[in-house]
Each structure stands twice: as C-alpha cells, then as structure tokens.
C-alpha positions as CSV (number, residue, x, y, z in Angstrom):
1,X,4.7,-11.9,-0.5
2,X,8.2,-11.3,-1.6
3,X,7.8,-10.5,-5.3
4,X,9.8,-7.3,-6.1
5,X,9.3,-7.2,-9.8
6,X,5.9,-5.6,-9.8
7,X,4.2,-2.9,-7.7
8,X,2.1,-4.0,-4.4
9,X,1.5,-3.4,-4.7
10,X,1.2,-8.5,-6.4
11,X,-1.4,-9.7,-8.8
12,X,-5.1,-9.2,-8.3
13,X,-7.3,-12.2,-8.3
14,X,-10.4,-11.9,-10.4
15,X,-12.7,-12.2,-7.4
16,X,-10.9,-9.5,-5.5
17,X,-10.9,-7.2,-8.4
18,X,-14.7,-7.6,-8.9
19,X,-15.2,-7.1,-5.2
20,X,-13.2,-3.9,-5.1
21,X,-14.8,-2.5,-8.2
22,X,-18.2,-3.1,-6.7
23,X,-17.3,-1.4,-3.4
24,X,-15.8,1.5,-5.2
25,X,-18.9,2.0,-7.4
26,X,-21.2,1.7,-4.4
27,X,-19.1,4.1,-2.3
28,X,-18.3,6.5,-5.0
29,X,-14.6,6.2,-4.4
30,X,-11.9,6.8,-6.9
31,X,-8.7,6.0,-5.1
32,X,-5.4,7.7,-5.8
33,X,-2.5,5.7,-7.1
34,X,-0.4,3.9,-4.6
35,X,1.5,0.9,-5.5
36,X,-0.9,-1.9,-4.1
37,X,2.2,0.1,-2.7
38,X,1.0,1.3,-1.7
39,X,-1.0,-2.9,-2.4
40,X,0.7,-5.7,-0.6
41,X,3.8,-7.2,-2.3
42,X,2.6,-10.7,-2.5
43,X,0.4,-12.6,-4.9
44,X,-1.9,-9.6,-4.9
45,X,-1.4,-6.2,-6.6
46,X,1.0,-3.7,-5.3
47,X,-0.1,-0.7,-3.3
48,X,1.2,2.8,-4.1
49,X,1.2,5.8,-1.9
50,X,-1.1,8.6,-2.7
51,X,-3.5,11.0,-1.1
52,X,-6.9,9.4,-0.9
53,X,-9.5,11.1,-3.2
54,X,-13.2,10.9,-3.2
55,X,-15.0,11.5,-6.5
56,X,-18.7,10.9,-7.1
57,X,-19.2,8.4,-10.0
58,X,-23.0,8.8,-10.3
59,X,-25.9,10.6,-8.7
60,X,-26.7,7.8,-6.3
61,X,-26.0,8.7,-2.8
62,X,-22.9,6.8,-1.5
63,X,-23.1,4.7,1.6
64,X,-22.0,6.4,4.8
65,X,-18.7,5.1,6.3
66,X,-20.6,2.8,8.8
67,X,-22.5,1.3,5.9
68,X,-19.4,0.7,3.9
69,X,-17.7,-1.0,6.9
70,X,-20.7,-3.3,7.2
71,X,-20.5,-4.2,3.5
72,X,-16.8,-5.1,3.9
73,X,-17.4,-7.0,7.1
74,X,-20.0,-9.1,5.2
75,X,-17.5,-9.7,2.4
76,X,-14.8,-10.8,4.8
77,X,-17.2,-12.9,7.1
78,X,-16.5,-16.3,5.5
79,X,-12.8,-15.9,5.9
80,X,-13.1,-14.5,9.5
81,X,-15.3,-17.6,10.3
82,X,-12.5,-19.9,9.0
83,X,-10.0,-17.9,11.1
84,X,-11.8,-18.9,14.3
85,X,-10.7,-22.5,13.8
86,X,-7.3,-21.6,12.4
87,X,-6.2,-18.3,14.1
88,X,-2.5,-18.7,13.1
89,X,-3.2,-19.1,9.4
90,X,-0.9,-16.4,8.0
91,X,-2.3,-16.6,4.4
92,X,-5.9,-16.2,5.8
93,X,-4.9,-13.3,8.0
94,X,-3.2,-11.6,5.1
95,X,-6.1,-12.1,2.8
96,X,-8.5,-10.6,5.3
97,X,-6.2,-7.7,5.8
98,X,-6.1,-7.2,2.0
99,X,-9.9,-7.1,1.8
100,X,-10.0,-4.3,4.4
101,X,-7.1,-2.5,2.8
102,X,-8.7,-2.5,-0.7
103,X,-11.9,-1.1,0.8
104,X,-9.9,1.7,2.5
105,X,-10.7,0.4,5.9
106,X,-7.1,1.0,7.0
107,X,-7.3,0.6,10.8
108,X,-8.8,-2.9,10.4
109,X,-6.3,-3.8,7.8
110,X,-3.5,-2.7,10.1
111,X,-4.9,-4.9,12.8
112,X,-4.8,-8.0,10.6
113,X,-1.4,-7.2,9.1
114,X,-0.1,-6.8,12.6
115,X,-1.3,-10.2,13.5
116,X,0.5,-11.6,10.5
117,X,3.7,-9.9,11.6
118,X,3.4,-11.3,15.1
119,X,3.7,-14.8,13.5
120,X,6.1,-13.8,10.7
121,X,8.0,-10.6,11.4
122,X,10.2,-11.0,8.3
123,X,7.3,-10.7,5.8
124,X,8.4,-7.5,4.1
125,X,5.4,-7.4,1.7
126,X,2.9,-7.4,4.5
127,X,4.9,-4.9,6.5
128,X,5.0,-2.7,3.5
129,X,1.3,-2.8,3.1
130,X,0.8,-2.1,6.8
131,X,3.2,0.9,6.5
132,X,1.1,2.2,3.6
133,X,-2.0,1.8,5.6
134,X,-0.4,3.9,8.3
135,X,0.3,6.6,5.7
136,X,-3.3,6.7,4.7
137,X,-4.5,7.3,8.3
138,X,-2.0,10.1,8.6
139,X,0.6,8.4,10.8
140,X,3.6,9.3,8.7
141,X,6.4,8.6,11.2
142,X,5.1,5.1,11.9
143,X,4.7,4.4,8.2
144,X,8.4,5.4,7.6
145,X,9.5,3.3,10.5
146,X,7.7,0.2,9.2
147,X,9.1,0.7,5.7
148,X,12.6,0.9,7.1
149,X,11.9,-2.3,9.2
150,X,10.7,-4.0,6.0
151,X,14.0,-3.1,4.3
152,X,16.0,-4.8,7.0
153,X,14.5,-8.1,5.8
154,X,14.4,-7.3,2.1
155,X,16.8,-4.4,1.4
156,X,16.0,-4.2,-2.3
157,X,12.2,-4.7,-2.2
158,X,11.0,-2.5,-5.0
159,X,7.6,-1.8,-3.6
160,X,9.0,-0.8,-0.2
161,X,11.5,1.5,-1.8
162,X,8.9,3.0,-4.1
163,X,6.4,3.7,-1.3
164,X,9.1,4.9,1.2
165,X,10.3,7.4,-1.4
166,X,6.7,8.6,-2.0
167,X,6.0,9.0,1.8
168,X,9.3,10.9,2.3
169,X,8.5,13.2,-0.6
170,X,4.8,13.7,0.0
171,X,4.7,13.4,3.8
172,X,8.1,14.9,4.9
173,X,9.0,17.0,1.9
174,X,12.3,15.1,1.9
175,X,13.3,15.2,-1.7
176,X,16.8,14.0,-1.1
177,X,15.5,10.9,0.8
178,X,13.0,10.1,-2.0
179,X,15.7,10.5,-4.6
180,X,18.0,8.1,-2.8
181,X,15.2,5.5,-2.4
182,X,14.2,5.6,-6.0
183,X,17.7,5.5,-7.3
184,X,18.3,2.4,-5.2
185,X,15.1,0.9,-6.5
186,X,16.1,1.4,-10.2
187,X,19.6,0.1,-9.6
188,X,18.5,-3.1,-7.8
189,X,15.3,-3.7,-9.8
190,X,16.0,-2.9,-13.5
191,X,12.9,-4.8,-14.7
192,X,10.5,-3.1,-12.3
193,X,7.0,-2.7,-13.9
194,X,6.6,0.9,-12.8
195,X,10.1,1.8,-13.9
196,X,9.0,4.6,-16.3
197,X,6.9,6.2,-13.5
198,X,9.8,6.1,-11.1
199,X,12.1,7.6,-13.6
200,X,9.7,10.4,-14.3
201,X,9.1,11.2,-10.6
202,X,12.8,11.0,-10.0
203,X,13.5,13.5,-12.8
204,X,10.7,15.8,-11.6
205,X,12.0,15.8,-8.0
206,X,15.6,16.3,-9.1
207,X,14.5,19.3,-11.1
208,X,12.8,20.7,-8.0
209,X,15.9,20.3,-6.0
210,X,18.0,21.9,-8.6
211,X,15.7,24.9,-8.6
212,X,15.9,25.2,-4.8
213,X,19.5,24.5,-3.8
214,X,20.1,24.0,-0.2
215,X,16.6,22.7,0.5
216,X,15.0,19.3,0.9
217,X,12.4,20.2,-1.7
C-alpha cells in the first residue's frame, strides 16, 4: 500500500473490477473520477476525489440503497467470515474496506480502514483511502486532517498529494493550497501516471488565481 507511481488510487484485480462493474450497472451508478484517490494506494487502483454522480445507465429500476448494501454485504461475506478467525489480518481488513469503498458504501469502508490503522497507523495508502471516503460523506475537515497525517508517514506519496489538493480546491476553495500540493507531487513524482491531468489542473487553477488576485480561488 505504498506505491506512489500510480493513482489510488493501486492496480485492480480482475475479480474486483468485474464485481465493481456489476454493482455499478445494477445500481445505475457512474462514479466521478477520484484517484482510487481518491482508490487506496496499494495493490489496488488509486482513488481520486470527485463529487459523486448518479447517472441512469438503462431503464431498469436501480436498487434502493438498502438493497445495494445487502448486495455488497453478500459480496464481502466470505472475507468477513475469514476475519472472525483472524481479526488482526491487515490485508483482509483492507480488502474488505476496499470492497465497500468501491461500492460507495463509505461509512462501512471507513470502519474497516480505521481497524487497519489501529494495527498499522503508518499505512499511508489506507489512510489516504479513508480520508477520501470522509470526503465523499461530506466530512471535509476530517478528510484533510487524515491526508495530512498520511503525509507525516509518506511525505511524497503522490496519491495523497493529488487527493489533498483536490479536496482543498473543491472543498475549501483553497487554490493556493492545491497548487502547492500538486507542485510538490510533480517535483517528487516525475513519473506519476496522472501527471498530464495534474499539470492541466495546475494550469487551470493558476489561471483562476491570476484572474482573481488576492483571493484563494
């Protein structure tokens, strides 16, 4: 969970990708981009921060939230059963958290990520994912605090810097803060996969700041 070369936003497993696509189709969800950062920065895809969007994909009625939660619970059930006999298994806790995160069940994801961090507080990737989940439930200040804590363990983590900049920009209208985070990201991670996207966002925000001198954007 320490890969900083690609967004965690890690690399999706085939099974997880199929599961998520199935859930999205059933629920009629088209998620915004967040590097999964806002996805965890481990062996799974990065998660990127964005405002969640809901877009119908067909005329079939989507499951209501309680139905979707039941579907995800069923998907995670085998891992949760294994966890009963191995409650301190960090990889298992992280995997379950990722299942709920990918299905946009953010409070449950936060619970599992929090359990991981109780066992391994220095896991910057999991903390970044948890911070991103806090963003999605509207807890901006906690999200920023958790991103900053993650940076104390991994100061140059690309996904953390990417997402922290996005949350500052979108959640706090703090253009200066976002610019600083993204410039640090580019300086310390020259081979970052989302480099072109970061450079474009940086240019756009700097243009906004130049047009409104004396403001945070």
